[in-house]
Phi, psi and omega in degrees: 000139173266140179244135179236119183272102188293339176292338183244347187282139175302152185303313184294327174291326177293318178301311183306309180295313181299312181285342176286326188255342180255097182187170355292150181250128181295146179270126170254111176272100191269125176252134177221165176268117174286160183304324180286351176107342182275177185265134170254132179232134183209133177283138179227124181256355168268080188211141169191178179266143185254321185198162176253344180217093359284164184281096187246133170245151183235137181230131179259133181239140176252161178281161169296166180301330178275004179093350181284158181279154179286152187303323183296309180300317174304315180293322181294323180296323184282321187259333184076018188218152173194160177236132178262118178257114179287155190238135173244183182302324185292334183258003188298317182289325178289325177300320181298312180305317180298341182276355176293139187277070182289171169289158186299341183268007178266133173267104185301327178296322174293311181306315182281349180078035186257123170289146174232160177230152179290139175291160182273326189240347181232160180273081179199177178234150174248161179288122191299324185258015173297145175295330179202126177248134177243106177285127187233142168254139180301127175265311173193162174239129176254115184262136172232167174305119181060017181215153174212142173247122178261127173247126183236143177263128182281125180251343181203139172234130178245125185240127173306136186309315188281358183272352180240158180287180186300330181277350182072030187244321185238149181290148174268108186287343175285344179254309186268101174240091190297148174267139179216154187264144174262258177232157180052239176253026176263130184236167180219145173251139181282066186257003174225104185239146178218164178261144178220106189252156172297147178299146175310131175095352183283334182304322183294337178274348184282146185287312180251112184290135175269151178297154180297147183292144177294150185292146179286000000 
């Protein structure tokens, strides 16, 4: 076994090991309103859902090489709002273009050829063909040197019609196949899904019994 002392390891080595082994990480294409009024869009792979009550998502931001904050974080600090657009294979190339480190006056959605629509509860726009857009209000920001963790409360979700079943309850795995990042420039699509359930009879051994699952 190889051991790595993270208290002594250089930052880039920690990054390499963490992102190599913790994955896949879903991509959040985050849209915000720039101070000049246009849309800013940037992909974030340090992203996930944290809780459903309250409905909290978390995004990790790093500083630019010169130490300045990225436009998305600047906009979130100013407006207290942002929208998370989930990414599938059809949006992958546009997502990569939005990741270019443009100047702050560039509308990445225009550059990448992405149509947008106005959000319902926040002052931002979402990507019209995203499988799912989550409008968020800022809950809090945890600041570190050259890093920030943003926690946002989801206040509205817009889901593309074909991504849910007829009852509008469960995702259609044949349609919604989210894109996620592995390591370096390697990504994966969730195109092979399967069920994995606890063996029959295991529920009786659990300390805290869970309520029966809702019918499908």
